[in-house]
C-alpha positions in Angstrom: 84.9 -81.9 135.6 87.5 -84.5 134.6 90.5 -85.8 136.5 91.8 -84.0 139.5 95.2 -82.8 140.4 96.6 -81.3 143.6 99.5 -78.8 143.5 101.4 -78.0 146.7 103.6 -74.9 146.7 106.1 -73.2 149.0 108.8 -70.6 148.8 112.1 -69.6 150.4 113.3 -66.0 150.3 116.2 -64.0 151.8 114.5 -60.9 153.3 111.6 -59.0 151.8 113.5 -58.5 148.6 116.4 -60.8 147.7 117.2 -64.3 146.4 114.0 -66.4 146.2 113.2 -70.0 145.4 110.0 -71.8 144.8 109.0 -75.5 144.9 105.9 -77.3 143.9 104.6 -80.9 143.8 101.9 -82.0 141.5 99.9 -85.1 142.6 97.3 -86.8 140.4 96.6 -90.1 138.7 98.9 -91.9 141.1 101.9 -89.8 140.0 103.9 -87.1 141.6 106.0 -84.4 139.8 108.3 -82.0 141.7 109.4 -78.7 140.2 111.6 -75.9 141.5 113.2 -72.7 140.4 114.3 -69.3 141.7 115.5 -65.8 141.0 118.4 -63.8 142.2 116.3 -60.8 143.2 112.6 -61.1 143.8 109.9 -61.2 146.5 108.1 -64.0 148.3 104.7 -63.2 146.7 106.3 -63.3 143.2 107.9 -66.7 143.7 104.7 -68.0 145.2 102.8 -66.9 142.1 105.6 -68.4 139.9 105.3 -71.7 141.7 101.6 -72.0 141.0 102.0 -70.8 137.4 104.8 -73.4 136.7 102.7 -76.1 138.3 99.8 -75.3 136.1 102.0 -75.1 133.0 103.3 -78.6 133.7 99.8 -80.1 133.3 99.6 -81.9 129.9 95.8 -81.9 129.7 93.3 -79.1 129.8 90.0 -79.1 131.8 91.4 -80.7 135.0 90.0 -80.0 138.4 93.0 -78.5 140.1 93.4 -77.6 143.8 96.4 -75.6 144.7 97.6 -75.6 148.4 99.6 -72.6 149.6 100.4 -71.1 153.0 100.0 -67.6 151.4 96.6 -66.4 152.6 96.9 -63.0 150.7 97.4 -64.8 147.4 94.6 -67.2 147.9 92.2 -64.4 149.0 93.1 -62.2 146.0 92.3 -65.1 143.7 89.3 -66.6 145.4 87.5 -63.3 146.1 87.6 -62.4 142.4 90.1 -59.4 142.8 92.4 -60.8 140.1 89.6 -61.0 137.6 88.5 -57.4 138.4 92.1 -56.2 138.1 92.4 -57.8 134.7 89.2 -56.3 133.5 90.5 -52.8 134.6 93.7 -53.3 132.6 95.8 -54.2 135.7 95.3 -50.7 137.3 94.1 -50.3 140.9 93.4 -46.6 140.1 94.2 -44.6 137.0 97.7 -43.9 138.2 98.5 -47.0 140.3 99.1 -50.3 138.6 98.6 -53.7 140.3 101.7 -55.1 141.8 102.9 -58.3 140.1 100.5 -57.8 137.2 102.7 -59.8 134.9 102.4 -62.9 137.1 98.7 -62.4 137.9 98.1 -62.3 134.1 100.1 -65.4 133.5 98.2 -67.2 136.4 94.9 -66.2 134.9 95.9 -67.5 131.5 96.8 -70.9 133.0 93.7 -71.0 135.1 91.5 -70.5 132.0 92.6 -74.0 130.9 91.4 -75.7 134.1 89.0 -75.5 137.0 91.3 -74.1 139.7 90.7 -73.6 143.4 93.4 -72.1 145.6 93.3 -73.1 149.3 95.3 -72.0 152.2 97.0 -74.9 153.9 95.9 -74.9 157.6 98.8 -74.0 159.9 98.6 -77.4 161.7 98.9 -79.2 158.4 101.4 -77.0 156.6 104.5 -78.3 158.3 103.6 -81.8 157.4 102.3 -81.3 153.8 104.9 -78.7 152.7 108.1 -80.0 154.2 109.5 -81.6 151.0 108.4 -78.7 148.9 110.0 -76.2 151.3 113.3 -78.1 150.9 112.9 -77.8 147.1 112.4 -74.0 147.4 115.4 -73.6 149.8 117.7 -75.6 147.4 116.4 -73.5 144.4 117.1 -70.3 146.3 120.7 -71.4 147.1 121.4 -72.2 143.5 124.5 -70.1 142.5 123.3 -69.3 139.0 119.8 -67.9 139.5 118.2 -66.0 136.6 116.9 -62.4 136.6 113.2 -61.9 137.6 112.6 -59.6 134.7 109.1 -58.8 135.9 110.4 -57.6 139.2 113.5 -55.7 138.0 111.8 -54.3 134.8 108.1 -54.1 135.7 105.6 -53.5 132.9 101.8 -54.1 132.5 100.7 -57.0 130.4 98.3 -56.7 127.5 94.8 -56.3 128.7 93.4 -58.8 126.2 94.6 -62.4 126.2 96.7 -62.0 123.0 99.0 -64.9 123.7 101.0 -62.9 126.2 103.5 -65.3 127.8 105.8 -63.7 130.3 108.7 -66.1 129.9 108.1 -67.8 126.6 108.2 -71.6 126.1 111.7 -72.3 127.4 111.4 -73.1 131.1 115.2 -73.3 131.3 115.4 -69.5 131.1 113.6 -69.2 134.5 115.6 -71.9 136.2 112.8 -74.5 136.3 114.0 -78.0 137.0 112.3 -81.3 137.4 113.9 -82.4 140.6 113.2 -86.1 140.0 115.1 -85.9 136.7 117.9 -83.7 137.9 118.8 -86.3 140.6 119.7 -88.9 138.0 
């Protein structure tokens, strides 16, 4: 494996469904990049997945050793235990009549992970407060943004293509999903 990068993610949501913001910090090669975004109606699991996807998309090189730190044990377990790969192989269906929740984002995550060597780790509770504080603040600020975009995958769910045919949930324009580089936006 080549160079290594750490990605720290956290989210802020109003209730189980509502306004949601995400923040992430990428650290590697002596540099740090902070990103954030949000949606006007979403869930905490969706914005947590989005934070990881956007962090991975921000990497300029392929083949990196990436460790993602999250406080979302469910998300880490689904990825690390191979459930996501199994779901993808089954066309994003849990049973013949029940699709996987958040299949659009799981698919986008798998597409990004294919470019790197990714591990997702749960931030231990005793470390989470210290390591995620700044990222939580990014997520809260993103959630409070007055002009949040639609989370199309939540409000208009659909299954992604089962083969990796270049499916890209949001396209190339990150501005459409409210992604900001906080270090640049402060200037």
